[in-house]
MIKE-753018 format. One line per field, with one value per residue (C-alpha): residue in one letter; x, y, z. Coordinates in nm, 2 decimals, always signed. Example, Ala and Ser with C-alpha at 12.3 -4.5 7.8 and 13.67 -1.06 7.14 Angstrom:
<sites>
code = (A,S)
px = (+1.23,+1.37)
py = (-0.45,-0.11)
pz = (+0.78,+0.71)
</sites>
This chain:
<sites>
code = (M,D,D,K,L,A,S,G,D,V,P,S,P,H,E,A,I,S,A,D,E,A,D,T,L,D,D,P,Y,K,E,I,A,R,L,R,R,D,L,A,A,A,R,A,L,L,A,Q,N,E,D,A,P,H,T,L,G,P,A,A,S,V,D,R,T,A,L,L,E,A,M,L,E,T,V,P,V,G,V,V,L,A,D,A,T,G,R,I,V,H,G,N,S,W,V,E,R,N,L,K,H,S,V,L,R,S,E,D,T,D,S,Y,G,E,W,V,A,F,H,A,D,G,R,Q,V,E,S,H,E,Y,P,L,S,R,V,I,K,D,G,E,D,H,A,E,L,D,V,H,Y,Q,R,G,D,G,T,R,F,W,M,R,V,I,G,E,P,V,R,N,P,E,G,Q,T,I,G,A,T,V,A,L,V,D,I,E,D,E,V,R,L,L,E,E,K,E,I,L,L,G,E,V,N,H,R,V,K,N,S,L,Q,L,V,S,S,I,L,S,L,Q,A,R,S,A,P,D,E,A,A,A,L,L,H,A,A,S,A,R,V,Q,A,I,S,S,V,H,A,A,L,Y,H,D,E,D,V,R,T,V,E,F,G,E,Y,L,R,R,F,C,E,R,L,A,N,G,H,G,A,D,E,R,N,I,S,L,N,V,E,A,E,E,L,T,L,P,A,D,K,A,V,P,L,S,L,I,I,N,E,L,V,T,N,A,F,K,Y,A,F,V,E,G,V,A,Q,T,E,N,F,D,S,D,P,R,V,D,V,R,L,I,S,N,S,D,G,T,A,V,V,E,V,S,D,N,G,R,G,A,G,T,K,T,P,L,D,E,S,T,E,S,G,L,P,R,N,E,A,A,N,G,L,G,T,K,L,T,S,I,L,A,R,Q,L,D,A,K,I,T,K,T,Q,A,N,G,W,I,V,K,L,E,F,E,P)
px = (+1.94,+1.71,+1.89,+1.85,+1.48,+1.42,+1.61,+1.47,+1.82,+1.73,+1.95,+1.78,+1.79,+2.03,+2.27,+2.27,+2.54,+2.79,+2.81,+3.15,+3.01,+2.71,+2.94,+3.15,+3.02,+3.28,+3.04,+2.67,+2.58,+2.75,+2.55,+2.23,+2.32,+2.38,+2.04,+1.87,+2.04,+1.93,+1.57,+1.57,+1.69,+1.42,+1.15,+1.27,+1.25,+0.91,+0.79,+0.93,+0.74,+0.42,+0.44,+0.38,+0.12,+0.03,+0.37,+0.34,+0.16,+0.15,+0.49,+0.65,+0.49,+0.63,+0.98,+0.97,+0.88,+1.16,+1.40,+1.32,+1.33,+1.67,+1.80,+1.70,+1.90,+2.23,+2.29,+2.43,+2.18,+1.82,+1.56,+1.20,+0.94,+0.61,+0.33,+0.19,-0.03,+0.26,+0.17,+0.48,+0.47,+0.82,+1.15,+1.46,+1.60,+1.85,+1.56,+1.47,+1.83,+1.95,+1.64,+1.55,+1.19,+0.98,+0.91,+0.63,+0.36,+0.26,-0.07,+0.01,+0.26,+0.08,+0.17,+0.54,+0.58,+0.56,+0.92,+1.05,+1.36,+1.50,+1.69,+2.03,+1.86,+1.64,+1.32,+1.12,+1.11,+0.75,+0.58,+0.61,+0.98,+1.08,+1.23,+0.96,+0.69,+0.87,+0.91,+0.56,+0.36,+0.57,+0.70,+1.07,+1.31,+1.56,+1.54,+1.79,+1.77,+2.01,+1.82,+1.90,+1.68,+1.53,+1.55,+1.30,+1.50,+1.52,+1.88,+1.95,+2.19,+2.26,+2.10,+2.08,+1.75,+1.77,+1.45,+1.37,+1.05,+0.98,+0.83,+0.67,+0.78,+0.53,+0.70,+0.42,+0.52,+0.39,+0.57,+0.90,+1.19,+1.43,+1.77,+1.86,+2.24,+2.41,+2.63,+2.71,+3.08,+3.07,+2.90,+3.14,+3.44,+3.30,+3.24,+3.60,+3.72,+3.51,+3.66,+4.01,+3.94,+3.81,+4.12,+4.34,+4.15,+4.18,+4.56,+4.60,+4.40,+4.62,+4.94,+4.82,+4.72,+5.07,+5.23,+5.00,+5.09,+5.46,+5.42,+5.22,+5.50,+5.76,+5.57,+5.58,+5.96,+5.98,+6.00,+5.67,+5.68,+5.79,+5.54,+5.26,+5.37,+5.39,+5.04,+4.91,+5.07,+4.93,+4.58,+4.61,+4.72,+4.42,+4.19,+4.31,+4.29,+3.94,+3.82,+3.98,+3.82,+3.48,+3.55,+3.63,+3.31,+3.07,+2.89,+3.05,+3.42,+3.47,+3.25,+3.17,+2.84,+2.99,+2.70,+2.73,+3.11,+3.12,+2.92,+3.16,+3.47,+3.37,+3.28,+3.62,+3.79,+3.58,+3.68,+4.04,+4.03,+3.85,+3.53,+3.33,+3.59,+3.59,+3.21,+3.22,+2.93,+2.95,+2.65,+2.67,+2.39,+2.47,+2.26,+2.32,+2.59,+2.78,+3.14,+3.41,+3.74,+3.93,+3.69,+3.63,+4.00,+4.08,+3.75,+3.81,+4.15,+4.00,+3.73,+4.00,+4.19,+3.88,+3.73,+4.06,+4.12,+3.78,+3.84,+4.20,+4.17,+3.81,+3.75,+4.08,+3.90,+3.58,+3.25,+3.41,+3.53,+3.19,+3.05,+2.71,+2.74,+2.40,+2.51,+2.74,+3.06,+2.96,+3.11,+2.87,+2.94,+2.69,+2.68,+2.40,+2.32,+2.23,+1.96,+2.22,+2.39,+2.68,+2.74,+2.85,+3.04,+3.01,+3.22,+3.15,+3.21,+3.07,+3.40,+3.60,+3.93,+4.06,+3.87,+3.79,+3.95,+4.22,+4.44,+4.26,+4.20,+3.82,+3.80,+3.94,+3.72,+4.00,+4.07,+4.43,+4.61,+4.75,+5.09,+5.15,+5.49,+5.34,+5.08,+5.10,+5.10,+4.73,+4.64,+4.86,+4.72,+4.37,+4.44,+4.60,+4.32,+4.06,+4.23,+4.22,+3.85,+3.80,+3.62,+3.52,+3.61,+3.44,+3.47,+3.26,+3.26,+2.93,+2.95,+3.24,+3.39,+3.20,+3.39,+3.20,+3.34,+3.14,+3.23,+3.10,+3.03)
py = (+2.70,+2.58,+2.80,+3.10,+3.04,+2.99,+3.30,+3.52,+3.59,+3.61,+3.81,+4.11,+4.13,+4.42,+4.24,+3.91,+4.00,+4.28,+4.52,+4.37,+4.02,+4.13,+4.26,+3.95,+3.64,+3.38,+3.10,+3.17,+2.80,+2.73,+3.01,+2.88,+2.53,+2.67,+2.85,+2.53,+2.35,+2.63,+2.61,+2.24,+2.28,+2.54,+2.31,+2.03,+2.26,+2.38,+2.02,+1.93,+2.22,+2.11,+1.78,+1.98,+2.25,+2.33,+2.49,+2.74,+3.07,+3.38,+3.49,+3.16,+3.19,+3.55,+3.42,+3.14,+3.40,+3.63,+3.34,+3.24,+3.59,+3.65,+3.33,+3.46,+3.78,+3.58,+3.50,+3.77,+3.67,+3.75,+3.50,+3.50,+3.25,+3.15,+2.92,+2.62,+2.84,+3.05,+3.36,+3.53,+3.56,+3.69,+3.83,+3.93,+4.28,+4.20,+4.21,+4.57,+4.68,+4.54,+4.54,+4.89,+4.81,+4.64,+4.27,+4.23,+4.02,+3.84,+3.66,+3.35,+3.20,+3.38,+3.72,+3.68,+3.90,+4.20,+4.12,+4.27,+4.09,+4.01,+3.73,+3.77,+3.82,+4.10,+3.91,+3.98,+3.69,+3.56,+3.44,+3.07,+3.10,+3.20,+2.92,+2.98,+2.90,+2.61,+2.46,+2.52,+2.48,+2.23,+2.03,+2.07,+1.98,+2.25,+2.54,+2.81,+3.11,+3.40,+3.72,+4.09,+4.23,+4.58,+4.75,+4.99,+5.29,+5.16,+5.03,+4.67,+4.41,+4.04,+3.81,+3.43,+3.30,+2.96,+2.78,+2.47,+2.34,+2.33,+2.00,+1.89,+1.57,+1.37,+1.49,+1.72,+2.05,+2.33,+2.61,+2.71,+2.94,+3.12,+3.26,+3.57,+3.60,+3.91,+3.78,+4.12,+4.08,+3.72,+3.83,+4.13,+3.90,+3.66,+3.95,+4.07,+3.71,+3.69,+4.02,+3.89,+3.56,+3.75,+3.96,+3.65,+3.49,+3.80,+3.82,+3.44,+3.49,+3.78,+3.59,+3.29,+3.51,+3.65,+3.31,+3.21,+3.52,+3.44,+3.09,+3.21,+3.47,+3.20,+2.98,+3.23,+3.20,+2.83,+2.54,+2.39,+2.09,+2.31,+2.58,+2.32,+2.21,+2.57,+2.65,+2.34,+2.45,+2.80,+2.66,+2.46,+2.76,+2.95,+2.68,+2.72,+3.10,+3.10,+2.91,+3.18,+3.45,+3.28,+3.26,+3.63,+3.73,+3.50,+3.61,+3.32,+3.34,+2.98,+2.81,+2.82,+2.78,+2.53,+2.50,+2.86,+2.85,+2.54,+2.71,+3.01,+2.79,+2.56,+2.85,+3.00,+2.66,+2.64,+2.98,+2.91,+2.60,+2.78,+2.59,+2.84,+2.85,+2.46,+2.44,+2.25,+2.32,+2.31,+2.21,+2.25,+2.13,+2.21,+2.19,+2.42,+2.27,+2.45,+2.32,+2.42,+2.55,+2.23,+2.03,+2.30,+2.34,+1.98,+1.93,+2.23,+2.09,+1.75,+1.92,+2.13,+1.81,+1.63,+1.92,+2.02,+1.66,+1.66,+1.98,+1.89,+1.52,+1.43,+1.63,+1.63,+1.70,+1.86,+1.72,+1.44,+1.29,+1.24,+0.89,+1.00,+1.24,+1.39,+1.52,+1.82,+1.80,+1.85,+1.84,+1.79,+1.86,+1.77,+1.82,+1.64,+1.53,+1.17,+1.07,+0.92,+1.26,+1.21,+1.43,+1.34,+1.53,+1.39,+1.50,+1.35,+1.41,+1.26,+1.25,+0.96,+1.08,+1.00,+1.29,+1.25,+0.90,+0.86,+0.55,+0.48,+0.12,+0.08,-0.17,+0.06,+0.29,+0.52,+0.61,+0.52,+0.42,+0.07,+0.20,+0.57,+0.58,+0.52,+0.80,+1.17,+1.44,+1.51,+1.15,+1.14,+1.47,+1.35,+1.03,+1.22,+1.47,+1.19,+1.03,+1.37,+1.39,+1.02,+1.00,+0.72,+0.76,+0.55,+0.57,+0.42,+0.45,+0.52,+0.74,+0.91,+0.89,+0.95,+1.00,+1.02,+1.14,+1.05,+1.21,+1.33,+1.71)
pz = (-0.01,+0.27,+0.53,+0.30,+0.25,+0.62,+0.72,+0.45,+0.33,-0.03,-0.26,-0.43,-0.81,-0.79,-0.55,-0.72,-0.98,-1.00,-1.30,-1.40,-1.39,-1.59,-1.87,-1.88,-2.05,-2.13,-2.19,-2.19,-2.22,-1.88,-1.73,-1.88,-1.75,-1.40,-1.42,-1.50,-1.21,-0.98,-1.11,-1.06,-0.70,-0.64,-0.78,-0.56,-0.26,-0.35,-0.40,-0.05,+0.10,-0.08,+0.11,+0.42,+0.32,+0.68,+0.73,+0.44,+0.46,+0.23,+0.35,+0.24,-0.11,-0.14,-0.04,-0.30,-0.57,-0.46,-0.46,-0.81,-0.94,-0.77,-0.93,-1.27,-1.20,-1.14,-1.50,-1.74,-2.01,-2.07,-1.94,-2.04,-1.91,-2.07,-1.95,-2.13,-2.35,-2.46,-2.25,-2.14,-1.76,-1.66,-1.78,-1.59,-1.58,-1.86,-2.10,-2.03,-1.99,-2.32,-2.54,-2.42,-2.37,-2.10,-2.11,-2.37,-2.21,-2.53,-2.48,-2.69,-2.94,-3.23,-3.07,-3.06,-3.37,-3.14,-3.05,-3.37,-3.51,-3.85,-4.02,-4.18,-4.52,-4.39,-4.35,-4.03,-3.79,-3.78,-3.45,-3.53,-3.60,-3.25,-3.03,-2.76,-3.01,-3.16,-2.81,-2.69,-3.01,-3.21,-2.92,-2.99,-2.70,-2.80,-3.04,-3.13,-3.36,-3.43,-3.49,-3.57,-3.29,-3.30,-2.97,-2.83,-2.94,-3.30,-3.29,-3.37,-3.24,-3.30,-3.04,-3.00,-2.87,-2.70,-2.60,-2.40,-2.24,-1.86,-1.75,-1.42,-1.24,-1.45,-1.77,-1.88,-2.04,-1.82,-1.99,-2.16,-2.11,-2.34,-2.29,-2.48,-2.55,-2.69,-2.98,-3.14,-3.08,-3.22,-3.54,-3.58,-3.54,-3.80,-4.04,-4.00,-4.06,-4.38,-4.50,-4.43,-4.61,-4.91,-4.92,-4.90,-5.19,-5.39,-5.34,-5.42,-5.74,-5.84,-5.77,-5.96,-6.26,-6.25,-6.26,-6.55,-6.74,-6.69,-6.82,-7.13,-7.21,-7.18,-7.41,-7.69,-7.72,-7.65,-7.90,-8.00,-7.76,-7.46,-7.56,-7.54,-7.19,-7.07,-7.21,-7.03,-6.71,-6.75,-6.80,-6.48,-6.28,-6.43,-6.31,-5.96,-5.99,-6.12,-5.80,-5.58,-5.79,-5.73,-5.36,-5.35,-5.53,-5.35,-5.03,-4.84,-4.90,-4.78,-5.03,-5.41,-5.58,-5.82,-6.06,-6.18,-6.16,-6.38,-6.66,-6.66,-6.64,-6.92,-7.15,-7.09,-7.18,-7.49,-7.61,-7.53,-7.76,-8.05,-8.02,-8.23,-8.51,-8.51,-8.50,-8.17,-7.94,-7.56,-7.35,-6.97,-6.74,-6.38,-6.07,-5.77,-5.55,-5.28,-5.23,-4.99,-5.13,-5.05,-5.29,-5.55,-5.63,-5.71,-5.89,-6.10,-6.20,-6.29,-6.51,-6.67,-6.78,-6.90,-7.10,-7.24,-7.36,-7.53,-7.72,-7.82,-7.92,-7.99,-8.31,-8.50,-8.82,-8.70,-8.82,-9.02,-8.69,-8.54,-8.52,-8.65,-8.94,-8.87,-8.54,-8.49,-8.28,-7.92,-7.57,-7.28,-6.91,-6.64,-6.27,-6.08,-5.73,-5.64,-5.40,-5.17,-5.12,-5.36,-5.66,-6.02,-6.28,-6.63,-6.93,-7.27,-7.64,-7.96,-8.15,-8.29,-8.14,-7.79,-7.65,-7.28,-7.29,-7.04,-6.98,-6.65,-6.55,-6.60,-6.31,-6.05,-5.84,-5.74,-6.11,-6.07,-6.40,-6.42,-6.50,-6.40,-6.55,-6.90,-6.87,-6.92,-6.65,-6.70,-6.62,-6.32,-6.20,-6.24,-6.05,-5.76,-5.74,-5.75,-5.45,-5.28,-5.33,-5.25,-5.58,-5.81,-6.18,-6.45,-6.83,-7.11,-7.49,-7.66,-7.97,-7.81,-7.46,-7.13,-6.81,-6.47,-6.14,-5.83,-5.50,-5.16,-5.17)
</sites>
């Protein structure tokens, strides 16, 4: 670098990178890292020259500026520089070429709103939200933001803005720089993936509904005991199917807003067990909780077992089976979040029957039964699924049975 500076052999902005190289960006972060190393080397060179001020004249200052500008042109991403007050002082040619407007010389951090961009939800990005402002004004060491940027010609594209401070040898912030990365292809691929995942969930849901229908049809011609088993199997398949239906209809096909899903799911179970005809009320209190599919499916199956048990066994003779005759038969389902980040699902009833009671060992945190061979399929299934969730199951009896399931979302 010293030889190039001495000889004046400084690459021009147009010669620094070929058109093919400018269109190819395998890893923008590597390019940004290389830019930082080059800038650090340039700063070291300038500092060395400052130790001998008598050797530098106007020509050397021009060479230094040309060198720095040429270095900014060697990366196939946009680079914008601002001073300590937030005033934008420079931008490379990528900015004008891709944003289709000249570099906007914003006077301070409060003026960044003139760079018009939008969040994924359609809100316009405000000045203080831009990474350059967060680095200069808020003192962040690193800030990123993906925006839907509006070009000068009115078209929009997805861009990642990455900001970091520029510090002098004493560690004082003397400005900041942002890299602008075109992520249009990345966003498009993610959208295509979301569409494919949604289609997969839709097909899985339809297949499971078909299986459930076959089981229900078979139950109609089966003996009573076999019919009960087939209906139970059909209900479990429906529980899985309902999760995939929720995945398909939600905006994010990888997660389920479980609070709203839980209300719909429990209402369907109540209707299936004739809650209205038996005068059994259902009360569901659910906070908003987003769960990935691999947790939503086993949790849905566990809730299916507990709520089904409550409706089937807690109120064998309706009101007469309640502990307090002044209270109506009721099944309560709650979903709450604890301060430590865990979540709790609680299913309770106020009946005298077995209800939500399961033959789980009360002293075990895993919810495993003491003797699995002596327990029904529902209990075994609940135990296996609790292990899958790494959940803790506890049960108590107080005017009916209460079962709590605590897990990490």
